[in-house]
Steps between C-alpha positions, in 0.01 A plus 500: 500500500650848511402706197778687327278635222458866579193578294389862498132435576365251749130570546438146629686306767679218319763238558789418272479158337823393331737577215313304232501673164389446142696649211393535140752695296520850652193443717527379861240407764649491853477613867180324606311622808177373653247718679523438876122497538385141440174631346691708244578259216749723323855425398722801435804481274744694286493508121809647341612586148875544464695602191816699438423845643156399632371354823121511546388357836136444586501424873189366666322357197217287635340171423260282691710233667336228290705637210260401226451816289823542305590131482148415373524769231838377379397135529196568283709628207451235229818350357322478159476879480228763468425822316544842657595569862401351833520724807527459876520762774557455872216590735686813612577590136874519578597226255368445149590228252422492130555165326552467126549183297810521279624285217697192588287396796597778738310738723607861545407633844505876547518576874413851621553627853293806585450568872152633571609660825604864477848555633719798568706398194197526268335250272706266286477186290751257356453220249706207380429232241597137553459203269431142609456180303127420503536145637738378768668836565166673559383213721817523710446877543138439606613246762773733633263796529230288662749374761618856559152653530316219683597497867381272776446676829681334781 
């Protein structure tokens, strides 16, 4: 498959996967790429926050191709609620999620993109809050993200 995603940094040889994407409000996961080296178990992807007057693109976010980290965190959020905050951060520290239980059986997810790599444009971060119903809606999001992040090599 010819890759039309012209990411700025490509430190690893990778191949373009497909146009699968997951959307949650103003947050989008897309542009999956797999490391060419069979021994490198990483999946690379784009996470994007878009709002009027804002487009924050984190190209080359990584995940092990088994996809378990983020989907396990979200799947473990109890539909009965909890006190305080629960936190998750990607291995590369590019993506952070803070989960808070809200009234009415909902979960507020605060997503922060903060690339750890230094770039010629300087350091930046962007955050967006999304709200999901703690039962079926959260479970559907977990399944979508797991399918997006878990890739079978072929």
